[in-house]
CHARMM-style PDB file with segment names, atoms N, HN, CA, C and O in Angstrom:
ATOM      1  N   UNK     1      16.815   9.794 -30.777  1.00  0.00      PROA
ATOM      2  CA  UNK     1      16.975   9.510 -29.376  1.00  0.00      PROA
ATOM      3  C   UNK     1      15.632   9.179 -28.734  1.00  0.00      PROA
ATOM      4  O   UNK     1      15.548   8.307 -27.869  1.00  0.00      PROA
ATOM      5  N   UNK     2      14.584   9.878 -29.161  1.00  0.00      PROA
ATOM      6  HN  UNK     2      14.652  10.587 -29.863  1.00  0.00      PROA
ATOM      7  CA  UNK     2      13.261   9.605 -28.584  1.00  0.00      PROA
ATOM      8  C   UNK     2      12.782   8.209 -28.954  1.00  0.00      PROA
ATOM      9  O   UNK     2      12.193   7.513 -28.127  1.00  0.00      PROA
ATOM     10  N   UNK     3      13.031   7.800 -30.183  1.00  0.00      PROA
ATOM     11  HN  UNK     3      13.509   8.365 -30.855  1.00  0.00      PROA
ATOM     12  CA  UNK     3      12.618   6.451 -30.597  1.00  0.00      PROA
ATOM     13  C   UNK     3      13.374   5.389 -29.800  1.00  0.00      PROA
ATOM     14  O   UNK     3      12.794   4.381 -29.397  1.00  0.00      PROA
ATOM     15  N   UNK     4      14.658   5.616 -29.575  1.00  0.00      PROA
ATOM     16  HN  UNK     4      15.129   6.435 -29.902  1.00  0.00      PROA
ATOM     17  CA  UNK     4      15.430   4.686 -28.752  1.00  0.00      PROA
ATOM     18  C   UNK     4      14.875   4.648 -27.334  1.00  0.00      PROA
ATOM     19  O   UNK     4      14.705   3.575 -26.756  1.00  0.00      PROA
ATOM     20  N   UNK     5      14.596   5.817 -26.779  1.00  0.00      PROA
ATOM     21  HN  UNK     5      14.735   6.689 -27.249  1.00  0.00      PROA
ATOM     22  CA  UNK     5      14.076   5.902 -25.409  1.00  0.00      PROA
ATOM     23  C   UNK     5      12.721   5.217 -25.286  1.00  0.00      PROA
ATOM     24  O   UNK     5      12.450   4.570 -24.274  1.00  0.00      PROA
ATOM     25  N   UNK     6      11.871   5.346 -26.291  1.00  0.00      PROA
ATOM     26  HN  UNK     6      12.091   5.871 -27.113  1.00  0.00      PROA
ATOM     27  CA  UNK     6      10.546   4.725 -26.249  1.00  0.00      PROA
ATOM     28  C   UNK     6      10.627   3.204 -26.272  1.00  0.00      PROA
ATOM     29  O   UNK     6       9.682   2.531 -25.861  1.00  0.00      PROA
ATOM     30  N   UNK     7      11.725   2.660 -26.740  1.00  0.00      PROA
ATOM     31  HN  UNK     7      12.493   3.206 -27.074  1.00  0.00      PROA
ATOM     32  CA  UNK     7      11.907   1.205 -26.739  1.00  0.00      PROA
ATOM     33  C   UNK     7      12.748   0.723 -25.557  1.00  0.00      PROA
ATOM     34  O   UNK     7      12.537  -0.381 -25.054  1.00  0.00      PROA
ATOM     35  N   UNK     8      13.686   1.536 -25.120  1.00  0.00      PROA
ATOM     36  HN  UNK     8      13.857   2.432 -25.528  1.00  0.00      PROA
ATOM     37  CA  UNK     8      14.615   1.125 -24.075  1.00  0.00      PROA
ATOM     38  C   UNK     8      13.999   1.215 -22.677  1.00  0.00      PROA
ATOM     39  O   UNK     8      14.111   0.270 -21.896  1.00  0.00      PROA
ATOM     40  N   UNK     9      13.358   2.326 -22.354  1.00  0.00      PROA
ATOM     41  HN  UNK     9      13.268   3.094 -22.988  1.00  0.00      PROA
ATOM     42  CA  UNK     9      12.817   2.517 -21.006  1.00  0.00      PROA
ATOM     43  C   UNK     9      11.695   1.539 -20.658  1.00  0.00      PROA
ATOM     44  O   UNK     9      11.636   1.094 -19.512  1.00  0.00      PROA
ATOM     45  N   UNK    10      10.801   1.181 -21.588  1.00  0.00      PROA
ATOM     46  HN  UNK    10      10.849   1.543 -22.519  1.00  0.00      PROA
ATOM     47  CA  UNK    10       9.823   0.140 -21.228  1.00  0.00      PROA
ATOM     48  C   UNK    10      10.464  -1.215 -20.913  1.00  0.00      PROA
ATOM     49  O   UNK    10       9.953  -1.967 -20.083  1.00  0.00      PROA
ATOM     50  N   UNK    11      11.581  -1.525 -21.574  1.00  0.00      PROA
ATOM     51  HN  UNK    11      11.997  -0.914 -22.248  1.00  0.00      PROA
ATOM     52  CA  UNK    11      12.281  -2.767 -21.243  1.00  0.00      PROA
ATOM     53  C   UNK    11      12.844  -2.716 -19.825  1.00  0.00      PROA
ATOM     54  O   UNK    11      12.804  -3.709 -19.098  1.00  0.00      PROA
ATOM     55  N   UNK    12      13.366  -1.555 -19.441  1.00  0.00      PROA
ATOM     56  HN  UNK    12      13.398  -0.749 -20.032  1.00  0.00      PROA
ATOM     57  CA  UNK    12      13.858  -1.412 -18.075  1.00  0.00      PROA
ATOM     58  C   UNK    12      12.719  -1.565 -17.065  1.00  0.00      PROA
ATOM     59  O   UNK    12      12.888  -2.190 -16.018  1.00  0.00      PROA
ATOM     60  N   UNK    13      11.576  -0.998 -17.384  1.00  0.00      PROA
ATOM     61  HN  UNK    13      11.439  -0.491 -18.235  1.00  0.00      PROA
ATOM     62  CA  UNK    13      10.424  -1.136 -16.493  1.00  0.00      PROA
ATOM     63  C   UNK    13       9.978  -2.600 -16.426  1.00  0.00      PROA
ATOM     64  O   UNK    13       9.606  -3.091 -15.360  1.00  0.00      PROA
ATOM     65  N   UNK    14      10.016  -3.278 -17.544  1.00  0.00      PROA
ATOM     66  HN  UNK    14      10.318  -2.879 -18.410  1.00  0.00      PROA
ATOM     67  CA  UNK    14       9.594  -4.682 -17.590  1.00  0.00      PROA
ATOM     68  C   UNK    14      10.434  -5.556 -16.670  1.00  0.00      PROA
ATOM     69  O   UNK    14       9.897  -6.425 -15.984  1.00  0.00      PROA
ATOM     70  N   UNK    15      11.740  -5.336 -16.649  1.00  0.00      PROA
ATOM     71  HN  UNK    15      12.176  -4.630 -17.207  1.00  0.00      PROA
ATOM     72  CA  UNK    15      12.596  -6.152 -15.781  1.00  0.00      PROA
ATOM     73  C   UNK    15      12.724  -5.551 -14.385  1.00  0.00      PROA
ATOM     74  O   UNK    15      13.245  -6.195 -13.474  1.00  0.00      PROA
ATOM     75  N   UNK    16      12.256  -4.337 -14.221  1.00  0.00      PROA
ATOM     76  HN  UNK    16      11.833  -3.815 -14.961  1.00  0.00      PROA
ATOM     77  CA  UNK    16      12.282  -3.724 -12.897  1.00  0.00      PROA
ATOM     78  C   UNK    16      13.618  -3.128 -12.530  1.00  0.00      PROA
ATOM     79  O   UNK    16      14.018  -3.185 -11.367  1.00  0.00      PROA
ATOM     80  N   UNK    17      14.312  -2.563 -13.482  1.00  0.00      PROA
ATOM     81  HN  UNK    17      13.986  -2.517 -14.426  1.00  0.00      PROA
ATOM     82  CA  UNK    17      15.602  -1.936 -13.224  1.00  0.00      PROA
ATOM     83  C   UNK    17      15.511  -0.448 -13.538  1.00  0.00      PROA
ATOM     84  O   UNK    17      15.132  -0.068 -14.646  1.00  0.00      PROA
ATOM     85  N   UNK    18      15.857   0.393 -12.572  1.00  0.00      PROA
ATOM     86  HN  UNK    18      16.165   0.084 -11.672  1.00  0.00      PROA
ATOM     87  CA  UNK    18      15.759   1.853 -12.707  1.00  0.00      PROA
ATOM     88  C   UNK    18      14.327   2.253 -13.081  1.00  0.00      PROA
ATOM     89  O   UNK    18      14.109   3.086 -13.961  1.00  0.00      PROA
ATOM     90  N   UNK    19      13.371   1.647 -12.401  1.00  0.00      PROA
ATOM     91  HN  UNK    19      13.549   0.970 -11.687  1.00  0.00      PROA
ATOM     92  CA  UNK    19      11.964   1.809 -12.752  1.00  0.00      PROA
ATOM     93  C   UNK    19      11.490   3.251 -12.593  1.00  0.00      PROA
ATOM     94  O   UNK    19      10.835   3.789 -13.486  1.00  0.00      PROA
ATOM     95  N   UNK    20      11.809   3.865 -11.488  1.00  0.00      PROA
ATOM     96  HN  UNK    20      12.341   3.428 -10.763  1.00  0.00      PROA
ATOM     97  CA  UNK    20      11.328   5.228 -11.257  1.00  0.00      PROA
ATOM     98  C   UNK    20      11.941   6.198 -12.250  1.00  0.00      PROA
ATOM     99  O   UNK    20      11.242   7.079 -12.751  1.00  0.00      PROA
ATOM    100  N   UNK    21      13.225   6.064 -12.548  1.00  0.00      PROA
ATOM    101  HN  UNK    21      13.792   5.348 -12.141  1.00  0.00      PROA
ATOM    102  CA  UNK    21      13.869   6.917 -13.544  1.00  0.00      PROA
ATOM    103  C   UNK    21      13.264   6.682 -14.921  1.00  0.00      PROA
ATOM    104  O   UNK    21      13.006   7.638 -15.652  1.00  0.00      PROA
ATOM    105  N   UNK    22      13.035   5.424 -15.286  1.00  0.00      PROA
ATOM    106  HN  UNK    22      13.245   4.647 -14.692  1.00  0.00      PROA
ATOM    107  CA  UNK    22      12.453   5.092 -16.588  1.00  0.00      PROA
ATOM    108  C   UNK    22      11.039   5.648 -16.709  1.00  0.00      PROA
ATOM    109  O   UNK    22      10.658   6.163 -17.760  1.00  0.00      PROA
ATOM    110  N   UNK    23      10.268   5.545 -15.641  1.00  0.00      PROA
ATOM    111  HN  UNK    23      10.578   5.127 -14.787  1.00  0.00      PROA
ATOM    112  CA  UNK    23       8.911   6.087 -15.662  1.00  0.00      PROA
ATOM    113  C   UNK    23       8.937   7.606 -15.820  1.00  0.00      PROA
ATOM    114  O   UNK    23       8.106   8.171 -16.530  1.00  0.00      PROA
ATOM    115  N   UNK    24       9.881   8.262 -15.163  1.00  0.00      PROA
ATOM    116  HN  UNK    24      10.556   7.803 -14.586  1.00  0.00      PROA
ATOM    117  CA  UNK    24      10.013   9.713 -15.299  1.00  0.00      PROA
ATOM    118  C   UNK    24      10.370  10.091 -16.727  1.00  0.00      PROA
ATOM    119  O   UNK    24       9.809  11.040 -17.274  1.00  0.00      PROA
ATOM    120  N   UNK    25      11.292   9.365 -17.334  1.00  0.00      PROA
ATOM    121  HN  UNK    25      11.748   8.594 -16.890  1.00  0.00      PROA
ATOM    122  CA  UNK    25      11.674   9.643 -18.717  1.00  0.00      PROA
ATOM    123  C   UNK    25      10.493   9.434 -19.667  1.00  0.00      PROA
ATOM    124  O   UNK    25      10.259  10.252 -20.556  1.00  0.00      PROA
ATOM    125  N   UNK    26       9.754   8.345 -19.482  1.00  0.00      PROA
ATOM    126  HN  UNK    26       9.945   7.680 -18.759  1.00  0.00      PROA
ATOM    127  CA  UNK    26       8.593   8.087 -20.337  1.00  0.00      PROA
ATOM    128  C   UNK    26       7.481   9.106 -20.105  1.00  0.00      PROA
ATOM    129  O   UNK    26       6.757   9.455 -21.037  1.00  0.00      PROA
ATOM    130  N   UNK    27       7.341   9.580 -18.876  1.00  0.00      PROA
ATOM    131  HN  UNK    27       7.929   9.295 -18.119  1.00  0.00      PROA
ATOM    132  CA  UNK    27       6.350  10.616 -18.604  1.00  0.00      PROA
ATOM    133  C   UNK    27       6.725  11.900 -19.338  1.00  0.00      PROA
ATOM    134  O   UNK    27       5.855  12.574 -19.890  1.00  0.00      PROA
ATOM    135  N   UNK    28       7.997  12.239 -19.348  1.00  0.00      PROA
ATOM    136  HN  UNK    28       8.704  11.692 -18.900  1.00  0.00      PROA
ATOM    137  CA  UNK    28       8.448  13.409 -20.098  1.00  0.00      PROA
ATOM    138  C   UNK    28       8.174  13.273 -21.581  1.00  0.00      PROA
ATOM    139  O   UNK    28       7.713  14.219 -22.219  1.00  0.00      PROA
ATOM    140  N   UNK    29       8.454  12.098 -22.138  1.00  0.00      PROA
ATOM    141  HN  UNK    29       8.828  11.329 -21.619  1.00  0.00      PROA
ATOM    142  CA  UNK    29       8.171  11.854 -23.552  1.00  0.00      PROA
ATOM    143  C   UNK    29       6.677  11.957 -23.818  1.00  0.00      PROA
ATOM    144  O   UNK    29       6.261  12.538 -24.820  1.00  0.00      PROA
ATOM    145  N   UNK    30       5.871  11.396 -22.928  1.00  0.00      PROA
ATOM    146  HN  UNK    30       6.209  10.924 -22.114  1.00  0.00      PROA
ATOM    147  CA  UNK    30       4.413  11.446 -23.070  1.00  0.00      PROA
ATOM    148  C   UNK    30       3.908  12.884 -23.054  1.00  0.00      PROA
ATOM    149  O   UNK    30       3.042  13.249 -23.849  1.00  0.00      PROA
ATOM    150  N   UNK    31       4.439  13.687 -22.163  1.00  0.00      PROA
ATOM    151  HN  UNK    31       5.142  13.391 -21.517  1.00  0.00      PROA
ATOM    152  CA  UNK    31       4.008  15.085 -22.089  1.00  0.00      PROA
ATOM    153  C   UNK    31       4.383  15.865 -23.349  1.00  0.00      PROA
ATOM    154  O   UNK    31       3.602  16.689 -23.825  1.00  0.00      PROA
ATOM    155  N   UNK    32       5.568  15.610 -23.885  1.00  0.00      PROA
ATOM    156  HN  UNK    32       6.203  14.941 -23.499  1.00  0.00      PROA
ATOM    157  CA  UNK    32       5.983  16.283 -25.118  1.00  0.00      PROA
ATOM    158  C   UNK    32       5.099  15.844 -26.281  1.00  0.00      PROA
ATOM    159  O   UNK    32       4.658  16.678 -27.072  1.00  0.00      PROA
ATOM    160  N   UNK    33       4.838  14.549 -26.391  1.00  0.00      PROA
ATOM    161  HN  UNK    33       5.196  13.871 -25.748  1.00  0.00      PROA
ATOM    162  CA  UNK    33       3.977  14.055 -27.468  1.00  0.00      PROA
ATOM    163  C   UNK    33       2.573  14.629 -27.332  1.00  0.00      PROA
ATOM    164  O   UNK    33       1.978  15.042 -28.327  1.00  0.00      PROA
ATOM    165  N   UNK    34       2.040  14.660 -26.122  1.00  0.00      PROA
ATOM    166  HN  UNK    34       2.523  14.324 -25.314  1.00  0.00      PROA
ATOM    167  CA  UNK    34       0.705  15.204 -25.896  1.00  0.00      PROA
ATOM    168  C   UNK    34       0.642  16.679 -26.282  1.00  0.00      PROA
ATOM    169  O   UNK    34      -0.336  17.124 -26.883  1.00  0.00      PROA
ATOM    170  N   UNK    35       1.663  17.420 -25.943  1.00  0.00      PROA
ATOM    171  HN  UNK    35       2.457  17.058 -25.455  1.00  0.00      PROA
ATOM    172  CA  UNK    35       1.654  18.860 -26.184  1.00  0.00      PROA
ATOM    173  C   UNK    35       1.870  19.205 -27.650  1.00  0.00      PROA
ATOM    174  O   UNK    35       1.164  20.056 -28.190  1.00  0.00      PROA
ATOM    175  N   UNK    36       2.831  18.560 -28.306  1.00  0.00      PROA
ATOM    176  HN  UNK    36       3.405  17.868 -27.867  1.00  0.00      PROA
ATOM    177  CA  UNK    36       3.243  19.004 -29.634  1.00  0.00      PROA
ATOM    178  C   UNK    36       2.807  18.114 -30.786  1.00  0.00      PROA
ATOM    179  O   UNK    36       2.722  18.594 -31.916  1.00  0.00      PROA
ATOM    180  N   UNK    37       2.527  16.835 -30.547  1.00  0.00      PROA
ATOM    181  HN  UNK    37       2.596  16.445 -29.629  1.00  0.00      PROA
ATOM    182  CA  UNK    37       2.250  15.924 -31.649  1.00  0.00      PROA
ATOM    183  C   UNK    37       0.764  15.581 -31.744  1.00  0.00      PROA
ATOM    184  O   UNK    37       0.150  15.777 -32.793  1.00  0.00      PROA
ATOM    185  N   UNK    38       0.187  15.074 -30.665  1.00  0.00      PROA
ATOM    186  HN  UNK    38       0.686  14.915 -29.813  1.00  0.00      PROA
ATOM    187  CA  UNK    38      -1.218  14.668 -30.651  1.00  0.00      PROA
ATOM    188  C   UNK    38      -1.958  15.377 -29.522  1.00  0.00      PROA
ATOM    189  O   UNK    38      -2.237  14.759 -28.494  1.00  0.00      PROA
ATOM    190  N   UNK    39      -2.279  16.642 -29.684  1.00  0.00      PROA
ATOM    191  HN  UNK    39      -2.053  17.144 -30.518  1.00  0.00      PROA
ATOM    192  CA  UNK    39      -2.910  17.370 -28.572  1.00  0.00      PROA
ATOM    193  C   UNK    39      -4.326  16.889 -28.223  1.00  0.00      PROA
ATOM    194  O   UNK    39      -4.817  17.181 -27.132  1.00  0.00      PROA
ATOM    195  N   UNK    40      -4.980  16.171 -29.115  1.00  0.00      PROA
ATOM    196  HN  UNK    40      -4.581  15.933 -30.001  1.00  0.00      PROA
ATOM    197  CA  UNK    40      -6.336  15.690 -28.834  1.00  0.00      PROA
ATOM    198  C   UNK    40      -6.375  14.273 -28.272  1.00  0.00      PROA
ATOM    199  O   UNK    40      -7.459  13.727 -28.066  1.00  0.00      PROA
ATOM    200  N   UNK    41      -5.229  13.673 -28.023  1.00  0.00      PROA
ATOM    201  HN  UNK    41      -4.348  14.116 -28.191  1.00  0.00      PROA
ATOM    202  CA  UNK    41      -5.179  12.293 -27.538  1.00  0.00      PROA
ATOM    203  C   UNK    41      -5.020  12.232 -26.027  1.00  0.00      PROA
ATOM    204  O   UNK    41      -4.346  11.348 -25.500  1.00  0.00      PROA
ATOM    205  N   UNK    42      -5.644  13.177 -25.338  1.00  0.00      PROA
ATOM    206  HN  UNK    42      -6.191  13.895 -25.766  1.00  0.00      PROA
ATOM    207  CA  UNK    42      -5.481  13.227 -23.884  1.00  0.00      PROA
ATOM    208  C   UNK    42      -6.041  12.012 -23.147  1.00  0.00      PROA
ATOM    209  O   UNK    42      -5.491  11.682 -22.097  1.00  0.00      PROA
ATOM    210  N   UNK    43      -7.092  11.314 -23.606  1.00  0.00      PROA
ATOM    211  HN  UNK    43      -7.538  11.583 -24.460  1.00  0.00      PROA
ATOM    212  CA  UNK    43      -7.520  10.126 -22.854  1.00  0.00      PROA
ATOM    213  C   UNK    43      -6.448   9.029 -22.822  1.00  0.00      PROA
ATOM    214  O   UNK    43      -6.216   8.412 -21.782  1.00  0.00      PROA
ATOM    215  N   UNK    44      -5.810   8.795 -23.944  1.00  0.00      PROA
ATOM    216  HN  UNK    44      -5.998   9.296 -24.789  1.00  0.00      PROA
ATOM    217  CA  UNK    44      -4.756   7.785 -24.010  1.00  0.00      PROA
ATOM    218  C   UNK    44      -3.538   8.210 -23.206  1.00  0.00      PROA
ATOM    219  O   UNK    44      -3.013   7.444 -22.398  1.00  0.00      PROA
ATOM    220  N   UNK    45      -3.100   9.428 -23.434  1.00  0.00      PROA
ATOM    221  HN  UNK    45      -3.526  10.050 -24.090  1.00  0.00      PROA
ATOM    222  CA  UNK    45      -1.908   9.907 -22.732  1.00  0.00      PROA
ATOM    223  C   UNK    45      -2.181  10.115 -21.245  1.00  0.00      PROA
ATOM    224  O   UNK    45      -1.270   9.985 -20.428  1.00  0.00      PROA
ATOM    225  N   UNK    46      -3.401  10.428 -20.893  1.00  0.00      PROA
ATOM    226  HN  UNK    46      -4.141  10.533 -21.558  1.00  0.00      PROA
ATOM    227  CA  UNK    46      -3.754  10.539 -19.480  1.00  0.00      PROA
ATOM    228  C   UNK    46      -3.642   9.208 -18.767  1.00  0.00      PROA
ATOM    229  O   UNK    46      -3.195   9.148 -17.621  1.00  0.00      PROA
ATOM    230  N   UNK    47      -4.046   8.142 -19.438  1.00  0.00      PROA
ATOM    231  HN  UNK    47      -4.409   8.191 -20.368  1.00  0.00      PROA
ATOM    232  CA  UNK    47      -3.915   6.801 -18.867  1.00  0.00      PROA
ATOM    233  C   UNK    47      -2.452   6.437 -18.692  1.00  0.00      PROA
ATOM    234  O   UNK    47      -2.051   5.924 -17.647  1.00  0.00      PROA
ATOM    235  N   UNK    48      -1.655   6.706 -19.723  1.00  0.00      PROA
ATOM    236  HN  UNK    48      -1.981   7.123 -20.572  1.00  0.00      PROA
ATOM    237  CA  UNK    48      -0.219   6.427 -19.628  1.00  0.00      PROA
ATOM    238  C   UNK    48       0.406   7.230 -18.493  1.00  0.00      PROA
ATOM    239  O   UNK    48       1.201   6.699 -17.717  1.00  0.00      PROA
ATOM    240  N   UNK    49       0.049   8.497 -18.397  1.00  0.00      PROA
ATOM    241  HN  UNK    49      -0.597   8.928 -19.027  1.00  0.00      PROA
ATOM    242  CA  UNK    49       0.609   9.354 -17.350  1.00  0.00      PROA
ATOM    243  C   UNK    49       0.229   8.825 -15.962  1.00  0.00      PROA
ATOM    244  O   UNK    49       1.055   8.833 -15.049  1.00  0.00      PROA
ATOM    245  N   UNK    50      -0.998   8.372 -15.804  1.00  0.00      PROA
ATOM    246  HN  UNK    50      -1.669   8.365 -16.546  1.00  0.00      PROA
ATOM    247  CA  UNK    50      -1.438   7.850 -14.509  1.00  0.00      PROA
ATOM    248  C   UNK    50      -0.643   6.608 -14.120  1.00  0.00      PROA
ATOM    249  O   UNK    50      -0.223   6.477 -12.970  1.00  0.00      PROA
ATOM    250  N   UNK    51      -0.434   5.704 -15.059  1.00  0.00      PROA
ATOM    251  HN  UNK    51      -0.775   5.810 -15.993  1.00  0.00      PROA
ATOM    252  CA  UNK    51       0.331   4.488 -14.783  1.00  0.00      PROA
ATOM    253  C   UNK    51       1.785   4.828 -14.456  1.00  0.00      PROA
ATOM    254  O   UNK    51       2.367   4.259 -13.533  1.00  0.00      PROA
ATOM    255  N   UNK    52       2.363   5.751 -15.209  1.00  0.00      PROA
ATOM    256  HN  UNK    52       1.889   6.213 -15.959  1.00  0.00      PROA
ATOM    257  CA  UNK    52       3.755   6.129 -14.959  1.00  0.00      PROA
ATOM    258  C   UNK    52       3.904   6.847 -13.622  1.00  0.00      PROA
ATOM    259  O   UNK    52       4.886   6.630 -12.913  1.00  0.00      PROA
ATOM    260  N   UNK    53       2.950   7.691 -13.273  1.00  0.00      PROA
ATOM    261  HN  UNK    53       2.152   7.867 -13.849  1.00  0.00      PROA
ATOM    262  CA  UNK    53       2.994   8.344 -11.962  1.00  0.00      PROA
ATOM    263  C   UNK    53       2.849   7.328 -10.831  1.00  0.00      PROA
ATOM    264  O   UNK    53       3.478   7.472  -9.783  1.00  0.00      PROA
ATOM    265  N   UNK    54       2.035   6.320 -11.036  1.00  0.00      PROA
ATOM    266  HN  UNK    54       1.524   6.203 -11.887  1.00  0.00      PROA
ATOM    267  CA  UNK    54       1.903   5.248 -10.038  1.00  0.00      PROA
ATOM    268  C   UNK    54       3.232   4.526  -9.848  1.00  0.00      PROA
ATOM    269  O   UNK    54       3.649   4.274  -8.717  1.00  0.00      PROA
ATOM    270  N   UNK    55       3.897   4.194 -10.955  1.00  0.00      PROA
ATOM    271  HN  UNK    55       3.558   4.399 -11.873  1.00  0.00      PROA
ATOM    272  CA  UNK    55       5.190   3.527 -10.855  1.00  0.00      PROA
ATOM    273  C   UNK    55       6.225   4.406 -10.164  1.00  0.00      PROA
ATOM    274  O   UNK    55       7.053   3.909  -9.402  1.00  0.00      PROA
ATOM    275  N   UNK    56       6.182   5.694 -10.424  1.00  0.00      PROA
ATOM    276  HN  UNK    56       5.509   6.098 -11.043  1.00  0.00      PROA
ATOM    277  CA  UNK    56       7.115   6.602  -9.777  1.00  0.00      PROA
ATOM    278  C   UNK    56       6.841   6.686  -8.280  1.00  0.00      PROA
ATOM    279  O   UNK    56       7.777   6.772  -7.484  1.00  0.00      PROA
ATOM    280  N   UNK    57       5.590   6.663  -7.895  1.00  0.00      PROA
ATOM    281  HN  UNK    57       4.830   6.593  -8.542  1.00  0.00      PROA
ATOM    282  CA  UNK    57       5.235   6.798  -6.485  1.00  0.00      PROA
ATOM    283  C   UNK    57       5.437   5.502  -5.711  1.00  0.00      PROA
ATOM    284  O   UNK    57       5.946   5.533  -4.591  1.00  0.00      PROA
ATOM    285  N   UNK    58       5.056   4.380  -6.272  1.00  0.00      PROA
ATOM    286  HN  UNK    58       4.642   4.355  -7.182  1.00  0.00      PROA
ATOM    287  CA  UNK    58       5.063   3.109  -5.547  1.00  0.00      PROA
ATOM    288  C   UNK    58       6.291   2.247  -5.815  1.00  0.00      PROA
ATOM    289  O   UNK    58       6.632   1.393  -4.998  1.00  0.00      PROA
ATOM    290  N   UNK    59       6.947   2.452  -6.923  1.00  0.00      PROA
ATOM    291  HN  UNK    59       6.670   3.147  -7.587  1.00  0.00      PROA
ATOM    292  CA  UNK    59       8.099   1.628  -7.259  1.00  0.00      PROA
ATOM    293  C   UNK    59       7.695   0.374  -7.998  1.00  0.00      PROA
ATOM    294  O   UNK    59       6.516   0.175  -8.291  1.00  0.00      PROA
ATOM    295  N   UNK    60       8.665  -0.478  -8.302  1.00  0.00      PROA
ATOM    296  HN  UNK    60       9.622  -0.317  -8.064  1.00  0.00      PROA
ATOM    297  CA  UNK    60       8.413  -1.613  -9.184  1.00  0.00      PROA
ATOM    298  C   UNK    60       7.797  -2.837  -8.520  1.00  0.00      PROA
ATOM    299  O   UNK    60       7.186  -3.648  -9.215  1.00  0.00      PROA
ATOM    300  N   UNK    61       7.928  -3.005  -7.229  1.00  0.00      PROA
ATOM    301  HN  UNK    61       8.425  -2.346  -6.665  1.00  0.00      PROA
ATOM    302  CA  UNK    61       7.383  -4.184  -6.564  1.00  0.00      PROA
ATOM    303  C   UNK    61       8.474  -5.174  -6.182  1.00  0.00      PROA
ATOM    304  O   UNK    61       9.659  -4.932  -6.412  1.00  0.00      PROA
ATOM    305  N   UNK    62       8.059  -6.285  -5.599  1.00  0.00      PROA
ATOM    306  HN  UNK    62       7.096  -6.482  -5.412  1.00  0.00      PROA
ATOM    307  CA  UNK    62       9.024  -7.238  -5.043  1.00  0.00      PROA
ATOM    308  C   UNK    62       9.690  -8.112  -6.102  1.00  0.00      PROA
ATOM    309  O   UNK    62      10.778  -8.636  -5.862  1.00  0.00      PROA
ATOM    310  N   UNK    63       9.075  -8.278  -7.248  1.00  0.00      PROA
ATOM    311  HN  UNK    63       8.191  -7.852  -7.443  1.00  0.00      PROA
ATOM    312  CA  UNK    63       9.671  -9.098  -8.310  1.00  0.00      PROA
ATOM    313  C   UNK    63      10.407  -8.209  -9.305  1.00  0.00      PROA
ATOM    314  O   UNK    63      10.032  -8.131 -10.475  1.00  0.00      PROA
ATOM    315  N   UNK    64      11.448  -7.545  -8.836  1.00  0.00      PROA
ATOM    316  HN  UNK    64      11.752  -7.609  -7.886  1.00  0.00      PROA
ATOM    317  CA  UNK    64      12.191  -6.638  -9.699  1.00  0.00      PROA
ATOM    318  C   UNK    64      13.650  -6.603  -9.291  1.00  0.00      PROA
ATOM    319  O   UNK    64      14.004  -6.973  -8.172  1.00  0.00      PROA
ATOM    320  N   UNK    65      14.476  -6.163 -10.192  1.00  0.00      PROA
ATOM    321  HN  UNK    65      14.187  -5.863 -11.101  1.00  0.00      PROA
ATOM    322  CA  UNK    65      15.895  -6.015  -9.904  1.00  0.00      PROA
ATOM    323  C   UNK    65      16.105  -4.901  -8.884  1.00  0.00      PROA
ATOM    324  O   UNK    65      16.971  -5.011  -8.016  1.00  0.00      PROA
ATOM    325  N   UNK    66      15.328  -3.838  -8.980  1.00  0.00      PROA
ATOM    326  HN  UNK    66      14.624  -3.748  -9.685  1.00  0.00      PROA
ATOM    327  CA  UNK    66      15.425  -2.744  -8.006  1.00  0.00      PROA
ATOM    328  C   UNK    66      15.208  -3.242  -6.574  1.00  0.00      PROA
ATOM    329  O   UNK    66      15.905  -2.824  -5.650  1.00  0.00      PROA
ATOM    330  N   UNK    67      14.248  -4.124  -6.406  1.00  0.00      PROA
ATOM    331  HN  UNK    67      13.681  -4.463  -7.157  1.00  0.00      PROA
ATOM    332  CA  UNK    67      13.962  -4.657  -5.073  1.00  0.00      PROA
ATOM    333  C   UNK    67      15.135  -5.516  -4.568  1.00  0.00      PROA
ATOM    334  O   UNK    67      15.504  -5.451  -3.396  1.00  0.00      PROA
ATOM    335  N   UNK    68      15.699  -6.302  -5.457  1.00  0.00      PROA
ATOM    336  HN  UNK    68      15.398  -6.355  -6.409  1.00  0.00      PROA
ATOM    337  CA  UNK    68      16.847  -7.127  -5.064  1.00  0.00      PROA
ATOM    338  C   UNK    68      18.047  -6.266  -4.669  1.00  0.00      PROA
ATOM    339  O   UNK    68      18.758  -6.587  -3.716  1.00  0.00      PROA
ATOM    340  N   UNK    69      18.269  -5.183  -5.394  1.00  0.00      PROA
ATOM    341  HN  UNK    69      17.691  -4.922  -6.168  1.00  0.00      PROA
ATOM    342  CA  UNK    69      19.366  -4.270  -5.067  1.00  0.00      PROA
ATOM    343  C   UNK    69      19.109  -3.583  -3.737  1.00  0.00      PROA
ATOM    344  O   UNK    69      20.032  -3.430  -2.937  1.00  0.00      PROA
ATOM    345  N   UNK    70      17.882  -3.168  -3.484  1.00  0.00      PROA
ATOM    346  HN  UNK    70      17.132  -3.293  -4.134  1.00  0.00      PROA
ATOM    347  CA  UNK    70      17.547  -2.454  -2.252  1.00  0.00      PROA
ATOM    348  C   UNK    70      17.666  -3.356  -1.029  1.00  0.00      PROA
ATOM    349  O   UNK    70      17.955  -2.863   0.061  1.00  0.00      PROA
ATOM    350  N   UNK    71      17.454  -4.649  -1.176  1.00  0.00      PROA
ATOM    351  HN  UNK    71      17.219  -5.049  -2.062  1.00  0.00      PROA
ATOM    352  CA  UNK    71      17.539  -5.576  -0.043  1.00  0.00      PROA
ATOM    353  C   UNK    71      18.967  -5.768   0.432  1.00  0.00      PROA
ATOM    354  O   UNK    71      19.185  -6.126   1.590  1.00  0.00      PROA
ATOM    355  N   UNK    72      19.933  -5.542  -0.424  1.00  0.00      PROA
ATOM    356  HN  UNK    72      19.755  -5.252  -1.365  1.00  0.00      PROA
ATOM    357  CA  UNK    72      21.351  -5.765  -0.057  1.00  0.00      PROA
ATOM    358  C   UNK    72      21.897  -4.632   0.705  1.00  0.00      PROA
ATOM    359  OT1 UNK    72      23.066  -4.653   1.090  1.00  0.00      PROA
TER     360      UNK     72
END
C-alpha cells in the first residue's frame, strides 16, 4: 500500500487534485520513513516535509483541478 501511495499521491499533486490531502498522506509516509527506515536522512526528508507543508498551507495554485472545482 505504501508503494502504491508513493506513486499515486504525487500524480494527484501534479494535476492538482486533492492536493492538500495528498500532501498530508505523503508527509505521513515521509515521517514514517524518516523515523523507522532512514533516521539519518533528515536533510532530504526535511526538504520534502517543508515542501509538503507549504502545499498543505497554500494549496495547489490557480492551474489545478482543485482551483477549478473551488470556483464553481
